[in-house]
C-alpha positions as CSV (number, residue, x, y, z in Angstrom):
1,X,54.2,-49.0,50.2
2,X,52.4,-47.4,47.3
3,X,51.5,-49.3,44.1
4,X,49.2,-49.2,41.2
5,X,46.4,-50.8,43.2
6,X,46.4,-47.9,45.7
7,X,47.7,-47.4,49.3
8,X,48.9,-50.4,51.2
9,X,45.8,-50.7,53.4
10,X,43.5,-50.9,50.4
11,X,45.8,-53.5,48.8
12,X,45.6,-55.4,52.1
13,X,41.8,-55.1,52.2
14,X,41.7,-56.9,48.9
15,X,43.2,-59.9,50.5
16,X,40.3,-60.1,53.0
17,X,37.6,-60.1,50.3
18,X,35.5,-63.3,50.5
19,X,35.3,-63.2,46.7
20,X,39.1,-63.6,46.4
21,X,39.5,-66.5,43.9
22,X,41.7,-68.8,46.0
23,X,39.2,-71.6,46.5
24,X,38.0,-70.9,50.0
25,X,34.4,-71.3,48.9
26,X,35.2,-75.0,48.1
27,X,36.2,-76.0,51.6
28,X,34.2,-76.3,54.8
29,X,37.2,-77.8,56.7
30,X,35.0,-80.3,58.6
31,X,31.9,-78.1,59.2
32,X,29.9,-80.1,56.6
33,X,30.4,-83.2,58.6
34,X,29.3,-81.5,61.8
35,X,26.2,-80.2,60.1
36,X,25.2,-83.6,58.6
37,X,25.6,-85.3,62.0
38,X,23.6,-82.7,63.7
39,X,26.4,-81.4,66.0
40,X,26.0,-77.9,64.5
41,X,22.5,-77.0,63.4
42,X,21.8,-73.5,64.7
43,X,23.6,-70.2,64.5
44,X,24.5,-70.3,68.2
45,X,26.2,-73.7,67.7
46,X,28.1,-72.3,64.7
47,X,29.3,-69.4,66.8
48,X,30.5,-71.9,69.5
49,X,32.3,-73.9,66.8
50,X,34.0,-70.8,65.4
51,X,35.1,-69.5,68.9
52,X,36.6,-72.9,69.6
53,X,38.5,-72.9,66.3
54,X,39.7,-69.3,66.9
55,X,41.1,-70.0,70.4
56,X,42.4,-73.6,69.9
57,X,43.4,-73.8,66.2
58,X,43.4,-70.8,64.0
59,X,45.2,-68.4,66.4
60,X,47.7,-70.8,68.0
61,X,48.5,-72.7,64.8
62,X,47.7,-70.8,61.6
63,X,48.5,-67.3,63.0
64,X,52.0,-68.6,64.0
65,X,52.8,-69.0,60.3
66,X,51.9,-65.3,59.8
67,X,53.9,-64.3,62.8
68,X,56.9,-66.4,61.6
69,X,57.1,-64.3,58.5
70,X,57.4,-61.1,60.6
71,X,60.0,-62.8,62.9
72,X,62.3,-64.4,60.3
73,X,62.1,-62.5,57.0
74,X,63.9,-59.4,58.4
75,X,66.8,-61.6,59.5
76,X,66.6,-63.7,56.3
77,X,66.3,-66.9,58.4
78,X,64.8,-68.8,55.6
79,X,65.4,-72.3,56.9
80,X,63.6,-71.5,60.2
81,X,60.6,-70.0,58.3
82,X,60.2,-72.9,56.0
83,X,60.4,-75.4,58.9
84,X,57.7,-73.5,60.8
85,X,55.4,-73.7,57.8
86,X,56.1,-77.4,57.4
87,X,55.7,-78.2,61.1
88,X,52.5,-76.3,61.6
89,X,51.1,-77.8,58.3
90,X,51.7,-81.4,59.4
91,X,49.7,-80.8,62.6
92,X,46.6,-80.6,60.4
93,X,45.4,-84.2,61.0
94,X,43.0,-84.7,58.0
95,X,44.6,-85.1,54.6
96,X,41.7,-83.1,52.9
97,X,42.4,-80.2,55.3
98,X,46.1,-80.2,54.6
99,X,45.5,-80.3,50.9
100,X,42.9,-77.5,51.1
101,X,45.2,-75.2,53.1
102,X,48.1,-75.8,50.7
103,X,45.9,-75.4,47.6
104,X,44.6,-72.0,48.9
105,X,48.1,-71.0,49.6
106,X,49.3,-71.8,46.1
107,X,46.4,-69.9,44.6
108,X,47.0,-66.9,46.8
109,X,50.6,-67.0,45.9
110,X,49.8,-67.1,42.1
111,X,47.3,-64.4,42.4
112,X,49.3,-62.0,44.5
113,X,52.4,-62.5,42.5
114,X,50.5,-61.4,39.4
115,X,49.1,-58.4,41.4
116,X,52.3,-57.3,43.0
117,X,55.2,-58.5,40.8
118,X,57.6,-56.0,42.3
119,X,57.5,-57.7,45.8
120,X,60.5,-59.8,46.7
121,X,59.2,-63.2,45.7
122,X,62.4,-65.1,45.0
123,X,63.2,-66.7,48.4
124,X,59.6,-67.9,48.7
125,X,59.4,-69.0,45.1
126,X,62.5,-71.1,45.3
127,X,61.5,-72.7,48.6
128,X,58.1,-73.8,47.1
129,X,59.8,-75.0,43.9
130,X,62.3,-77.1,45.9
131,X,59.5,-78.4,48.3
132,X,61.3,-76.9,51.3
133,X,57.9,-75.5,52.5
134,X,54.3,-76.3,51.5
135,X,53.5,-72.6,51.0
136,X,50.3,-72.7,53.0
137,X,47.6,-70.1,53.0
138,X,48.6,-68.4,56.3
139,X,52.3,-68.3,55.2
140,X,51.5,-66.6,51.9
141,X,49.1,-64.2,53.6
142,X,51.8,-63.3,56.1
143,X,54.4,-62.9,53.3
144,X,52.2,-60.5,51.3
145,X,51.1,-58.6,54.4
146,X,54.7,-58.1,55.6
147,X,55.8,-56.7,52.2
148,X,52.8,-54.4,52.0
149,X,54.0,-53.0,55.4
150,X,50.9,-54.2,57.2
151,X,51.5,-54.3,61.0
152,X,51.7,-57.8,62.5
153,X,48.5,-57.5,64.6
154,X,46.5,-56.3,61.6
155,X,47.9,-59.1,59.4
156,X,47.1,-61.8,62.0
157,X,43.6,-60.5,62.8
158,X,43.0,-60.1,59.1
159,X,43.9,-63.7,58.5
160,X,41.7,-64.8,61.3
161,X,38.9,-62.7,59.9
162,X,39.1,-64.6,56.6
163,X,38.9,-67.9,58.6
164,X,35.7,-66.7,60.3
165,X,34.2,-65.3,57.2
166,X,34.9,-68.5,55.2
167,X,33.3,-70.6,57.9
168,X,30.2,-68.5,58.1
169,X,29.8,-68.5,54.3
170,X,30.0,-72.3,54.5
171,X,27.3,-72.3,57.2
172,X,25.1,-70.2,55.0
173,X,25.2,-72.9,52.3
174,X,24.8,-75.8,54.8
175,X,22.3,-74.5,57.3
176,X,19.1,-72.5,57.6
177,X,20.9,-69.2,58.2
178,X,20.1,-66.0,56.2
179,X,22.6,-63.4,55.0
180,X,21.6,-60.9,57.6
181,X,22.0,-63.4,60.5
182,X,25.4,-64.4,59.0
183,X,26.5,-60.7,59.0
184,X,25.3,-60.3,62.6
185,X,27.3,-63.4,63.6
186,X,30.4,-62.1,61.9
187,X,30.1,-58.7,63.6
188,X,29.7,-60.3,67.0
189,X,32.8,-62.4,66.5
190,X,35.1,-59.5,65.7
191,X,36.1,-59.0,69.4
192,X,36.7,-62.7,69.7
193,X,39.2,-62.5,66.9
194,X,41.2,-59.9,68.8
195,X,40.9,-61.9,72.1
196,X,42.2,-65.1,70.3
197,X,45.2,-63.2,68.9
198,X,46.0,-61.6,72.3
199,X,46.1,-65.1,73.8
200,X,48.4,-66.4,71.2
201,X,50.6,-63.4,70.3
202,X,53.3,-64.3,72.9
203,X,53.9,-67.8,71.4
204,X,57.1,-68.6,69.7
205,X,56.3,-69.7,66.1
206,X,59.3,-72.0,66.0
207,X,58.5,-73.8,69.3
208,X,54.9,-73.2,70.6
209,X,52.4,-73.6,67.8
210,X,49.7,-76.1,68.9
211,X,46.1,-77.0,68.3
212,X,43.5,-78.9,70.3
213,X,40.2,-79.4,68.5
214,X,39.7,-83.2,68.6
215,X,36.0,-83.1,67.6
216,X,36.8,-80.8,64.6
217,X,39.7,-83.0,63.6
218,X,37.5,-86.1,63.6
219,X,34.9,-84.2,61.5
220,X,37.6,-83.3,59.0
221,X,38.8,-86.9,58.8
222,X,35.3,-88.2,58.4
223,X,34.4,-85.7,55.7
224,X,35.9,-87.8,52.9
225,X,33.6,-90.7,53.6
226,X,30.3,-88.7,53.7
227,X,27.6,-90.0,51.5
228,X,27.0,-86.7,49.8
229,X,29.2,-83.5,49.9
230,X,29.0,-79.9,48.8
231,X,32.6,-79.2,49.8
232,X,36.0,-80.6,49.0
233,X,36.9,-80.8,52.7
């Protein structure tokens, strides 16, 4: 696809920018709780946390919403796609996390619809309007990526990259970690992103999406009762 913003890969690269105004900077998704309780206090612990989330939440849950777009949009199986988005969304235990992922999705939807008005938005627009799907961040990421002709593996790994990048940026604000150390951490996690996707790529989005991060889930739940907070989740 060619458009006024440039070739498709440059258009897609824009979606991965940490400065993209979709609200990711406002959410730690439980990391703030773990830092305050001392469970995560060093860069090595942050890396362990991110690796756990990649393998046991972001790849087997969020990435399935991206994969579902590639599986069901070509066949126009809209009902299945909306059910996948809803089912994966309700697996997010903490209400702050569910709200955060949905808000980021709505902001990404609004932004990308203004950037690429020629893309086929109507099925998704109507589903969101009718509350047939929550329109989460990974679903919207997948929708835009698919219609920009981005390959599935690149779209999923790109989404996982944004998860890692957002988490590290939260860590920079919560912990004694410098920008250079944060970039080293991000670079070291790039192969882990690929590994996590390879583990999850054979899953069926309609049947197999699952997450298993109990400590992180508890941190997300407890976040709303913290005495002081920098983040919304």
